[in-house]
mmCIF file of the N, C-alpha and C atoms, coordinates in Angstrom:
data_MODEL
# 
_entry.id   MODEL 
# 
loop_
_atom_site.group_PDB 
_atom_site.id 
_atom_site.type_symbol 
_atom_site.label_atom_id 
_atom_site.label_alt_id 
_atom_site.label_comp_id 
_atom_site.label_asym_id 
_atom_site.label_entity_id 
_atom_site.label_seq_id 
_atom_site.pdbx_PDB_ins_code 
_atom_site.Cartn_x 
_atom_site.Cartn_y 
_atom_site.Cartn_z 
_atom_site.occupancy 
_atom_site.B_iso_or_equiv 
_atom_site.pdbx_formal_charge 
_atom_site.auth_seq_id 
_atom_site.auth_comp_id 
_atom_site.auth_asym_id 
_atom_site.auth_atom_id 
_atom_site.pdbx_PDB_model_num 
ATOM 1   N N  . UNK A 1 1  ? 16.763  -0.458  -12.785 1.00 0.00 ? 1  UNK A N  1 
ATOM 2   C CA . UNK A 1 1  ? 16.000  -0.967  -11.762 1.00 0.00 ? 1  UNK A CA 1 
ATOM 3   C C  . UNK A 1 1  ? 16.812  -0.740  -10.402 1.00 0.00 ? 1  UNK A C  1 
ATOM 4   N N  . UNK A 1 2  ? 16.123  -0.391  -9.386  1.00 0.00 ? 2  UNK A N  1 
ATOM 5   C CA . UNK A 1 2  ? 16.720  -0.130  -8.061  1.00 0.00 ? 2  UNK A CA 1 
ATOM 6   C C  . UNK A 1 2  ? 16.463  -1.246  -7.135  1.00 0.00 ? 2  UNK A C  1 
ATOM 7   N N  . UNK A 1 3  ? 17.409  -1.332  -6.197  1.00 0.00 ? 3  UNK A N  1 
ATOM 8   C CA . UNK A 1 3  ? 17.349  -2.253  -5.071  1.00 0.00 ? 3  UNK A CA 1 
ATOM 9   C C  . UNK A 1 3  ? 16.504  -1.711  -3.927  1.00 0.00 ? 3  UNK A C  1 
ATOM 10  N N  . UNK A 1 4  ? 16.271  -0.481  -3.933  1.00 0.00 ? 4  UNK A N  1 
ATOM 11  C CA . UNK A 1 4  ? 15.511  0.162   -2.920  1.00 0.00 ? 4  UNK A CA 1 
ATOM 12  C C  . UNK A 1 4  ? 14.040  -0.216  -2.869  1.00 0.00 ? 4  UNK A C  1 
ATOM 13  N N  . UNK A 1 5  ? 13.464  -0.760  -1.839  1.00 0.00 ? 5  UNK A N  1 
ATOM 14  C CA . UNK A 1 5  ? 12.071  -1.179  -1.781  1.00 0.00 ? 5  UNK A CA 1 
ATOM 15  C C  . UNK A 1 5  ? 11.139  -0.008  -1.865  1.00 0.00 ? 5  UNK A C  1 
ATOM 16  N N  . UNK A 1 6  ? 11.621  1.108   -1.470  1.00 0.00 ? 6  UNK A N  1 
ATOM 17  C CA . UNK A 1 6  ? 10.743  2.257   -1.355  1.00 0.00 ? 6  UNK A CA 1 
ATOM 18  C C  . UNK A 1 6  ? 11.541  3.438   -2.183  1.00 0.00 ? 6  UNK A C  1 
ATOM 19  N N  . UNK A 1 7  ? 11.436  3.203   -3.542  1.00 0.00 ? 7  UNK A N  1 
ATOM 20  C CA . UNK A 1 7  ? 12.140  4.133   -4.566  1.00 0.00 ? 7  UNK A CA 1 
ATOM 21  C C  . UNK A 1 7  ? 11.338  5.455   -4.475  1.00 0.00 ? 7  UNK A C  1 
ATOM 22  N N  . UNK A 1 8  ? 12.067  6.571   -4.464  1.00 0.00 ? 8  UNK A N  1 
ATOM 23  C CA . UNK A 1 8  ? 11.554  7.960   -4.474  1.00 0.00 ? 8  UNK A CA 1 
ATOM 24  C C  . UNK A 1 8  ? 11.792  8.738   -5.810  1.00 0.00 ? 8  UNK A C  1 
ATOM 25  N N  . UNK A 1 9  ? 10.859  9.472   -6.198  1.00 0.00 ? 9  UNK A N  1 
ATOM 26  C CA . UNK A 1 9  ? 11.132  10.266  -7.354  1.00 0.00 ? 9  UNK A CA 1 
ATOM 27  C C  . UNK A 1 9  ? 11.878  11.526  -6.970  1.00 0.00 ? 9  UNK A C  1 
ATOM 28  N N  . UNK A 1 10 ? 12.874  11.942  -7.570  1.00 0.00 ? 10 UNK A N  1 
ATOM 29  C CA . UNK A 1 10 ? 13.731  13.098  -7.325  1.00 0.00 ? 10 UNK A CA 1 
ATOM 30  C C  . UNK A 1 10 ? 12.994  14.341  -7.144  1.00 0.00 ? 10 UNK A C  1 
ATOM 31  N N  . UNK A 1 11 ? 11.855  14.453  -8.112  1.00 0.00 ? 11 UNK A N  1 
ATOM 32  C CA . UNK A 1 11 ? 11.067  15.732  -7.958  1.00 0.00 ? 11 UNK A CA 1 
ATOM 33  C C  . UNK A 1 11 ? 10.212  15.795  -6.585  1.00 0.00 ? 11 UNK A C  1 
ATOM 34  N N  . UNK A 1 12 ? 9.749   14.578  -6.225  1.00 0.00 ? 12 UNK A N  1 
ATOM 35  C CA . UNK A 1 12 ? 9.087   14.590  -4.832  1.00 0.00 ? 12 UNK A CA 1 
ATOM 36  C C  . UNK A 1 12 ? 10.024  14.952  -3.729  1.00 0.00 ? 12 UNK A C  1 
ATOM 37  N N  . UNK A 1 13 ? 11.340  14.399  -3.832  1.00 0.00 ? 13 UNK A N  1 
ATOM 38  C CA . UNK A 1 13 ? 12.229  14.796  -2.839  1.00 0.00 ? 13 UNK A CA 1 
ATOM 39  C C  . UNK A 1 13 ? 12.604  16.267  -2.852  1.00 0.00 ? 13 UNK A C  1 
ATOM 40  N N  . UNK A 1 14 ? 12.714  16.788  -4.006  1.00 0.00 ? 14 UNK A N  1 
ATOM 41  C CA . UNK A 1 14 ? 13.049  18.196  -4.254  1.00 0.00 ? 14 UNK A CA 1 
ATOM 42  C C  . UNK A 1 14 ? 11.945  19.046  -3.621  1.00 0.00 ? 14 UNK A C  1 
ATOM 43  N N  . UNK A 1 15 ? 10.645  18.718  -3.876  1.00 0.00 ? 15 UNK A N  1 
ATOM 44  C CA . UNK A 1 15 ? 9.606   19.529  -3.334  1.00 0.00 ? 15 UNK A CA 1 
ATOM 45  C C  . UNK A 1 15 ? 9.581   19.456  -1.866  1.00 0.00 ? 15 UNK A C  1 
ATOM 46  N N  . UNK A 1 16 ? 9.724   18.266  -1.234  1.00 0.00 ? 16 UNK A N  1 
ATOM 47  C CA . UNK A 1 16 ? 9.770   18.107  0.113   1.00 0.00 ? 16 UNK A CA 1 
ATOM 48  C C  . UNK A 1 16 ? 10.831  18.859  0.823   1.00 0.00 ? 16 UNK A C  1 
ATOM 49  N N  . UNK A 1 17 ? 12.115  18.684  0.136   1.00 0.00 ? 17 UNK A N  1 
ATOM 50  C CA . UNK A 1 17 ? 13.256  19.523  0.717   1.00 0.00 ? 17 UNK A CA 1 
ATOM 51  C C  . UNK A 1 17 ? 12.901  21.094  0.732   1.00 0.00 ? 17 UNK A C  1 
ATOM 52  N N  . UNK A 1 18 ? 12.351  21.549  -0.301  1.00 0.00 ? 18 UNK A N  1 
ATOM 53  C CA . UNK A 1 18 ? 11.931  22.966  -0.432  1.00 0.00 ? 18 UNK A CA 1 
ATOM 54  C C  . UNK A 1 18 ? 10.913  23.266  0.760   1.00 0.00 ? 18 UNK A C  1 
ATOM 55  N N  . UNK A 1 19 ? 9.866   22.446  1.009   1.00 0.00 ? 19 UNK A N  1 
ATOM 56  C CA . UNK A 1 19 ? 9.020   22.675  2.098   1.00 0.00 ? 19 UNK A CA 1 
ATOM 57  C C  . UNK A 1 19 ? 9.729   22.680  3.405   1.00 0.00 ? 19 UNK A C  1 
ATOM 58  N N  . UNK A 1 20 ? 10.673  21.826  3.609   1.00 0.00 ? 20 UNK A N  1 
ATOM 59  C CA . UNK A 1 20 ? 11.537  21.764  4.782   1.00 0.00 ? 20 UNK A CA 1 
ATOM 60  C C  . UNK A 1 20 ? 12.217  22.981  5.006   1.00 0.00 ? 20 UNK A C  1 
ATOM 61  N N  . UNK A 1 21 ? 12.777  23.477  3.808   1.00 0.00 ? 21 UNK A N  1 
ATOM 62  C CA . UNK A 1 21 ? 13.549  24.692  3.983   1.00 0.00 ? 21 UNK A CA 1 
ATOM 63  C C  . UNK A 1 21 ? 12.836  25.975  4.389   1.00 0.00 ? 21 UNK A C  1 
ATOM 64  N N  . UNK A 1 22 ? 11.461  25.880  4.259   1.00 0.00 ? 22 UNK A N  1 
ATOM 65  C CA . UNK A 1 22 ? 10.716  27.038  4.607   1.00 0.00 ? 22 UNK A CA 1 
ATOM 66  C C  . UNK A 1 22 ? 10.339  27.021  6.246   1.00 0.00 ? 22 UNK A C  1 
ATOM 67  N N  . UNK A 1 23 ? 10.566  25.850  6.783   1.00 0.00 ? 23 UNK A N  1 
ATOM 68  C CA . UNK A 1 23 ? 10.230  25.706  8.229   1.00 0.00 ? 23 UNK A CA 1 
ATOM 69  C C  . UNK A 1 23 ? 11.207  26.408  9.140   1.00 0.00 ? 23 UNK A C  1 
ATOM 70  N N  . UNK A 1 24 ? 10.858  26.671  10.376  1.00 0.00 ? 24 UNK A N  1 
ATOM 71  C CA . UNK A 1 24 ? 11.692  27.327  11.235  1.00 0.00 ? 24 UNK A CA 1 
ATOM 72  C C  . UNK A 1 24 ? 12.909  26.392  11.629  1.00 0.00 ? 24 UNK A C  1 
ATOM 73  N N  . UNK A 1 25 ? 12.705  25.062  11.622  1.00 0.00 ? 25 UNK A N  1 
ATOM 74  C CA . UNK A 1 25 ? 13.790  24.096  11.991  1.00 0.00 ? 25 UNK A CA 1 
ATOM 75  C C  . UNK A 1 25 ? 14.469  23.561  10.822  1.00 0.00 ? 25 UNK A C  1 
ATOM 76  N N  . UNK A 1 26 ? 14.523  24.382  9.772   1.00 0.00 ? 26 UNK A N  1 
ATOM 77  C CA . UNK A 1 26 ? 15.303  24.014  8.493   1.00 0.00 ? 26 UNK A CA 1 
ATOM 78  C C  . UNK A 1 26 ? 16.805  23.895  8.797   1.00 0.00 ? 26 UNK A C  1 
ATOM 79  N N  . UNK A 1 27 ? 17.473  23.130  8.092   1.00 0.00 ? 27 UNK A N  1 
ATOM 80  C CA . UNK A 1 27 ? 18.857  22.880  8.230   1.00 0.00 ? 27 UNK A CA 1 
ATOM 81  C C  . UNK A 1 27 ? 19.555  23.369  6.907   1.00 0.00 ? 27 UNK A C  1 
ATOM 82  N N  . UNK A 1 28 ? 20.718  22.837  6.569   1.00 0.00 ? 28 UNK A N  1 
ATOM 83  C CA . UNK A 1 28 ? 21.418  23.155  5.414   1.00 0.00 ? 28 UNK A CA 1 
ATOM 84  C C  . UNK A 1 28 ? 20.730  22.522  4.236   1.00 0.00 ? 28 UNK A C  1 
ATOM 85  N N  . UNK A 1 29 ? 20.926  22.988  2.983   1.00 0.00 ? 29 UNK A N  1 
ATOM 86  C CA . UNK A 1 29 ? 20.362  22.261  1.820   1.00 0.00 ? 29 UNK A CA 1 
ATOM 87  C C  . UNK A 1 29 ? 20.490  20.726  1.811   1.00 0.00 ? 29 UNK A C  1 
ATOM 88  N N  . UNK A 1 30 ? 21.748  20.312  2.234   1.00 0.00 ? 30 UNK A N  1 
ATOM 89  C CA . UNK A 1 30 ? 21.895  18.860  2.236   1.00 0.00 ? 30 UNK A CA 1 
ATOM 90  C C  . UNK A 1 30 ? 21.188  18.211  3.315   1.00 0.00 ? 30 UNK A C  1 
ATOM 91  N N  . UNK A 1 31 ? 21.104  18.819  4.496   1.00 0.00 ? 31 UNK A N  1 
ATOM 92  C CA . UNK A 1 31 ? 20.274  18.222  5.628   1.00 0.00 ? 31 UNK A CA 1 
ATOM 93  C C  . UNK A 1 31 ? 18.831  18.196  5.264   1.00 0.00 ? 31 UNK A C  1 
ATOM 94  N N  . UNK A 1 32 ? 18.361  19.242  4.562   1.00 0.00 ? 32 UNK A N  1 
ATOM 95  C CA . UNK A 1 32 ? 16.948  19.292  4.239   1.00 0.00 ? 32 UNK A CA 1 
ATOM 96  C C  . UNK A 1 32 ? 16.693  18.092  3.167   1.00 0.00 ? 32 UNK A C  1 
ATOM 97  N N  . UNK A 1 33 ? 17.569  17.921  2.394   1.00 0.00 ? 33 UNK A N  1 
ATOM 98  C CA . UNK A 1 33 ? 17.436  16.834  1.290   1.00 0.00 ? 33 UNK A CA 1 
ATOM 99  C C  . UNK A 1 33 ? 17.306  15.444  2.047   1.00 0.00 ? 33 UNK A C  1 
ATOM 100 N N  . UNK A 1 34 ? 18.215  15.187  2.940   1.00 0.00 ? 34 UNK A N  1 
ATOM 101 C CA . UNK A 1 34 ? 18.206  13.956  3.649   1.00 0.00 ? 34 UNK A CA 1 
ATOM 102 C C  . UNK A 1 34 ? 16.992  13.798  4.524   1.00 0.00 ? 34 UNK A C  1 
ATOM 103 N N  . UNK A 1 35 ? 16.661  14.841  5.192   1.00 0.00 ? 35 UNK A N  1 
ATOM 104 C CA . UNK A 1 35 ? 15.360  14.780  5.989   1.00 0.00 ? 35 UNK A CA 1 
ATOM 105 C C  . UNK A 1 35 ? 14.126  14.528  4.995   1.00 0.00 ? 35 UNK A C  1 
ATOM 106 N N  . UNK A 1 36 ? 14.160  15.116  3.838   1.00 0.00 ? 36 UNK A N  1 
ATOM 107 C CA . UNK A 1 36 ? 13.015  14.994  2.982   1.00 0.00 ? 36 UNK A CA 1 
ATOM 108 C C  . UNK A 1 36 ? 12.912  13.433  2.452   1.00 0.00 ? 36 UNK A C  1 
ATOM 109 N N  . UNK A 1 37 ? 14.152  12.846  2.285   1.00 0.00 ? 37 UNK A N  1 
ATOM 110 C CA . UNK A 1 37 ? 14.162  11.392  1.891   1.00 0.00 ? 37 UNK A CA 1 
ATOM 111 C C  . UNK A 1 37 ? 13.542  10.540  3.060   1.00 0.00 ? 37 UNK A C  1 
ATOM 112 N N  . UNK A 1 38 ? 14.119  10.923  4.277   1.00 0.00 ? 38 UNK A N  1 
ATOM 113 C CA . UNK A 1 38 ? 13.582  10.136  5.370   1.00 0.00 ? 38 UNK A CA 1 
ATOM 114 C C  . UNK A 1 38 ? 12.116  10.331  5.612   1.00 0.00 ? 38 UNK A C  1 
ATOM 115 N N  . UNK A 1 39 ? 11.679  11.500  5.539   1.00 0.00 ? 39 UNK A N  1 
ATOM 116 C CA . UNK A 1 39 ? 10.197  11.761  5.771   1.00 0.00 ? 39 UNK A CA 1 
ATOM 117 C C  . UNK A 1 39 ? 9.413   10.969  4.641   1.00 0.00 ? 39 UNK A C  1 
ATOM 118 N N  . UNK A 1 40 ? 9.717   11.055  3.386   1.00 0.00 ? 40 UNK A N  1 
ATOM 119 C CA . UNK A 1 40 ? 8.969   10.401  2.325   1.00 0.00 ? 40 UNK A CA 1 
ATOM 120 C C  . UNK A 1 40 ? 9.053   8.907   2.390   1.00 0.00 ? 40 UNK A C  1 
ATOM 121 N N  . UNK A 1 41 ? 10.265  8.251   2.746   1.00 0.00 ? 41 UNK A N  1 
ATOM 122 C CA . UNK A 1 41 ? 10.375  6.893   2.934   1.00 0.00 ? 41 UNK A CA 1 
ATOM 123 C C  . UNK A 1 41 ? 9.358   6.471   4.081   1.00 0.00 ? 41 UNK A C  1 
ATOM 124 N N  . UNK A 1 42 ? 9.402   7.205   5.144   1.00 0.00 ? 42 UNK A N  1 
ATOM 125 C CA . UNK A 1 42 ? 8.580   6.738   6.326   1.00 0.00 ? 42 UNK A CA 1 
ATOM 126 C C  . UNK A 1 42 ? 7.062   6.860   5.885   1.00 0.00 ? 42 UNK A C  1 
ATOM 127 N N  . UNK A 1 43 ? 6.627   7.932   5.303   1.00 0.00 ? 43 UNK A N  1 
ATOM 128 C CA . UNK A 1 43 ? 5.334   8.064   4.914   1.00 0.00 ? 43 UNK A CA 1 
ATOM 129 C C  . UNK A 1 43 ? 4.859   6.830   3.975   1.00 0.00 ? 43 UNK A C  1 
ATOM 130 N N  . UNK A 1 44 ? 5.761   6.582   3.023   1.00 0.00 ? 44 UNK A N  1 
ATOM 131 C CA . UNK A 1 44 ? 5.342   5.415   2.039   1.00 0.00 ? 44 UNK A CA 1 
ATOM 132 C C  . UNK A 1 44 ? 5.445   4.154   2.679   1.00 0.00 ? 44 UNK A C  1 
ATOM 133 N N  . UNK A 1 45 ? 6.377   3.940   3.596   1.00 0.00 ? 45 UNK A N  1 
ATOM 134 C CA . UNK A 1 45 ? 6.274   2.614   4.354   1.00 0.00 ? 45 UNK A CA 1 
ATOM 135 C C  . UNK A 1 45 ? 5.083   2.455   5.214   1.00 0.00 ? 45 UNK A C  1 
ATOM 136 N N  . UNK A 1 46 ? 4.687   3.543   5.862   1.00 0.00 ? 46 UNK A N  1 
ATOM 137 C CA . UNK A 1 46 ? 3.437   3.421   6.671   1.00 0.00 ? 46 UNK A CA 1 
ATOM 138 C C  . UNK A 1 46 ? 2.240   3.180   5.803   1.00 0.00 ? 46 UNK A C  1 
ATOM 139 N N  . UNK A 1 47 ? 2.137   3.836   4.586   1.00 0.00 ? 47 UNK A N  1 
ATOM 140 C CA . UNK A 1 47 ? 1.063   3.636   3.727   1.00 0.00 ? 47 UNK A CA 1 
ATOM 141 C C  . UNK A 1 47 ? 1.023   2.180   3.107   1.00 0.00 ? 47 UNK A C  1 
ATOM 142 N N  . UNK A 1 48 ? 2.243   1.623   2.927   1.00 0.00 ? 48 UNK A N  1 
ATOM 143 C CA . UNK A 1 48 ? 2.284   0.334   2.415   1.00 0.00 ? 48 UNK A CA 1 
ATOM 144 C C  . UNK A 1 48 ? 1.815   -0.695  3.489   1.00 0.00 ? 48 UNK A C  1 
ATOM 145 N N  . UNK A 1 49 ? 2.189   -0.402  4.724   1.00 0.00 ? 49 UNK A N  1 
ATOM 146 C CA . UNK A 1 49 ? 1.831   -1.258  5.801   1.00 0.00 ? 49 UNK A CA 1 
ATOM 147 C C  . UNK A 1 49 ? 0.331   -1.256  6.036   1.00 0.00 ? 49 UNK A C  1 
ATOM 148 N N  . UNK A 1 50 ? -0.240  -0.005  5.850   1.00 0.00 ? 50 UNK A N  1 
ATOM 149 C CA . UNK A 1 50 ? -1.812  0.042   5.972   1.00 0.00 ? 50 UNK A CA 1 
ATOM 150 C C  . UNK A 1 50 ? -2.490  -0.811  5.061   1.00 0.00 ? 50 UNK A C  1 
ATOM 151 N N  . UNK A 1 51 ? -1.898  -0.824  3.724   1.00 0.00 ? 51 UNK A N  1 
ATOM 152 C CA . UNK A 1 51 ? -2.581  -1.677  2.674   1.00 0.00 ? 51 UNK A CA 1 
ATOM 153 C C  . UNK A 1 51 ? -2.376  -3.108  2.783   1.00 0.00 ? 51 UNK A C  1 
ATOM 154 N N  . UNK A 1 52 ? -1.303  -3.617  3.531   1.00 0.00 ? 52 UNK A N  1 
ATOM 155 C CA . UNK A 1 52 ? -1.067  -5.076  3.664   1.00 0.00 ? 52 UNK A CA 1 
ATOM 156 C C  . UNK A 1 52 ? -2.273  -5.688  4.268   1.00 0.00 ? 52 UNK A C  1 
ATOM 157 N N  . UNK A 1 53 ? -2.785  -6.802  3.791   1.00 0.00 ? 53 UNK A N  1 
ATOM 158 C CA . UNK A 1 53 ? -3.876  -7.684  4.391   1.00 0.00 ? 53 UNK A CA 1 
ATOM 159 C C  . UNK A 1 53 ? -3.400  -8.058  5.823   1.00 0.00 ? 53 UNK A C  1 
ATOM 160 N N  . UNK A 1 54 ? -4.485  -7.941  6.697   1.00 0.00 ? 54 UNK A N  1 
ATOM 161 C CA . UNK A 1 54 ? -4.308  -8.279  8.189   1.00 0.00 ? 54 UNK A CA 1 
ATOM 162 C C  . UNK A 1 54 ? -4.688  -9.707  8.269   1.00 0.00 ? 54 UNK A C  1 
ATOM 163 N N  . UNK A 1 55 ? -3.987  -10.470 9.231   1.00 0.00 ? 55 UNK A N  1 
ATOM 164 C CA . UNK A 1 55 ? -4.334  -11.854 9.414   1.00 0.00 ? 55 UNK A CA 1 
ATOM 165 C C  . UNK A 1 55 ? -5.626  -11.943 10.013  1.00 0.00 ? 55 UNK A C  1 
ATOM 166 N N  . UNK A 1 56 ? -6.366  -13.160 9.785   1.00 0.00 ? 56 UNK A N  1 
ATOM 167 C CA . UNK A 1 56 ? -7.586  -13.287 10.418  1.00 0.00 ? 56 UNK A CA 1 
ATOM 168 C C  . UNK A 1 56 ? -7.487  -13.434 12.019  1.00 0.00 ? 56 UNK A C  1 
ATOM 169 N N  . UNK A 1 57 ? -8.430  -12.872 12.700  1.00 0.00 ? 57 UNK A N  1 
ATOM 170 C CA . UNK A 1 57 ? -8.356  -12.865 14.205  1.00 0.00 ? 57 UNK A CA 1 
ATOM 171 C C  . UNK A 1 57 ? -8.364  -14.211 14.694  1.00 0.00 ? 57 UNK A C  1 
ATOM 172 N N  . UNK A 1 58 ? -7.729  -14.494 15.777  1.00 0.00 ? 58 UNK A N  1 
ATOM 173 C CA . UNK A 1 58 ? -7.897  -15.780 16.491  1.00 0.00 ? 58 UNK A CA 1 
ATOM 174 C C  . UNK A 1 58 ? -9.237  -16.001 17.133  1.00 0.00 ? 58 UNK A C  1 
ATOM 175 N N  . UNK A 1 59 ? -9.761  -17.132 17.085  1.00 0.00 ? 59 UNK A N  1 
ATOM 176 C CA . UNK A 1 59 ? -11.047 -17.344 17.944  1.00 0.00 ? 59 UNK A CA 1 
ATOM 177 C C  . UNK A 1 59 ? -10.948 -16.980 19.356  1.00 0.00 ? 59 UNK A C  1 
ATOM 178 N N  . UNK A 1 60 ? -11.906 -16.442 19.978  1.00 0.00 ? 60 UNK A N  1 
ATOM 179 C CA . UNK A 1 60 ? -11.798 -16.065 21.367  1.00 0.00 ? 60 UNK A CA 1 
ATOM 180 C C  . UNK A 1 60 ? -11.475 -17.159 22.211  1.00 0.00 ? 60 UNK A C  1 
ATOM 181 N N  . UNK A 1 61 ? -11.753 -18.385 21.894  1.00 0.00 ? 61 UNK A N  1 
ATOM 182 C CA . UNK A 1 61 ? -11.461 -19.543 22.871  1.00 0.00 ? 61 UNK A CA 1 
ATOM 183 C C  . UNK A 1 61 ? -11.206 -20.741 22.024  1.00 0.00 ? 61 UNK A C  1 
ATOM 184 N N  . UNK A 1 62 ? -10.501 -21.854 22.379  1.00 0.00 ? 62 UNK A N  1 
ATOM 185 C CA . UNK A 1 62 ? -10.300 -22.894 21.553  1.00 0.00 ? 62 UNK A CA 1 
ATOM 186 C C  . UNK A 1 62 ? -11.605 -23.685 21.190  1.00 0.00 ? 62 UNK A C  1 
ATOM 187 N N  . UNK A 1 63 ? -11.737 -24.283 20.044  1.00 0.00 ? 63 UNK A N  1 
ATOM 188 C CA . UNK A 1 63 ? -12.854 -25.027 19.657  1.00 0.00 ? 63 UNK A CA 1 
ATOM 189 C C  . UNK A 1 63 ? -13.093 -26.220 20.602  1.00 0.00 ? 63 UNK A C  1 
ATOM 190 N N  . UNK A 1 64 ? -14.324 -26.586 20.815  1.00 0.00 ? 64 UNK A N  1 
ATOM 191 C CA . UNK A 1 64 ? -14.614 -27.827 21.650  1.00 0.00 ? 64 UNK A CA 1 
ATOM 192 C C  . UNK A 1 64 ? -14.340 -29.091 20.835  1.00 0.00 ? 64 UNK A C  1 
ATOM 193 N N  . UNK A 1 65 ? -13.278 -29.619 21.089  1.00 0.00 ? 65 UNK A N  1 
ATOM 194 C CA . UNK A 1 65 ? -12.727 -30.765 20.409  1.00 0.00 ? 65 UNK A CA 1 
ATOM 195 C C  . UNK A 1 65 ? -13.301 -32.055 21.138  1.00 0.00 ? 65 UNK A C  1 
ATOM 196 N N  . UNK A 1 66 ? -13.807 -31.981 22.279  1.00 0.00 ? 66 UNK A N  1 
ATOM 197 C CA . UNK A 1 66 ? -14.303 -33.122 23.117  1.00 0.00 ? 66 UNK A CA 1 
ATOM 198 C C  . UNK A 1 66 ? -15.507 -33.798 22.375  1.00 0.00 ? 66 UNK A C  1 
ATOM 199 N N  . UNK A 1 67 ? -16.273 -33.032 21.691  1.00 0.00 ? 67 UNK A N  1 
ATOM 200 C CA . UNK A 1 67 ? -17.495 -33.632 20.925  1.00 0.00 ? 67 UNK A CA 1 
ATOM 201 C C  . UNK A 1 67 ? -16.979 -34.388 19.669  1.00 0.00 ? 67 UNK A C  1 
ATOM 202 N N  . UNK A 1 68 ? -15.853 -34.040 19.283  1.00 0.00 ? 68 UNK A N  1 
ATOM 203 C CA . UNK A 1 68 ? -15.307 -34.764 18.054  1.00 0.00 ? 68 UNK A CA 1 
ATOM 204 C C  . UNK A 1 68 ? -14.747 -36.134 18.377  1.00 0.00 ? 68 UNK A C  1 
ATOM 205 N N  . UNK A 1 69 ? -14.312 -36.369 19.605  1.00 0.00 ? 69 UNK A N  1 
ATOM 206 C CA . UNK A 1 69 ? -13.653 -37.631 19.998  1.00 0.00 ? 69 UNK A CA 1 
ATOM 207 C C  . UNK A 1 69 ? -14.666 -38.575 20.662  1.00 0.00 ? 69 UNK A C  1 
ATOM 208 N N  . UNK A 1 70 ? -15.771 -38.050 21.276  1.00 0.00 ? 70 UNK A N  1 
ATOM 209 C CA . UNK A 1 70 ? -16.807 -38.860 22.033  1.00 0.00 ? 70 UNK A CA 1 
ATOM 210 C C  . UNK A 1 70 ? -18.157 -38.740 21.305  1.00 0.00 ? 70 UNK A C  1 
ATOM 211 N N  . UNK A 1 71 ? -18.753 -40.021 21.175  1.00 0.00 ? 71 UNK A N  1 
ATOM 212 C CA . UNK A 1 71 ? -20.183 -39.861 20.484  1.00 0.00 ? 71 UNK A CA 1 
ATOM 213 C C  . UNK A 1 71 ? -21.092 -39.164 21.321  1.00 0.00 ? 71 UNK A C  1 
# 
């Protein structure tokens, strides 16, 4: 088990590093690997954030509490 909240499959990183190596701005194999890890973690974090339930919106104005205290 890993402590990494966004664990990555080594094959996914290898594929992404290869894709990066084909780009004009590719670096060394080590740089491409680290960039692949960064890109995949970012993509998965964004996808996780999109799936997170959003809080209910606040009402546009405070409720009328005067009617609750006066008959």
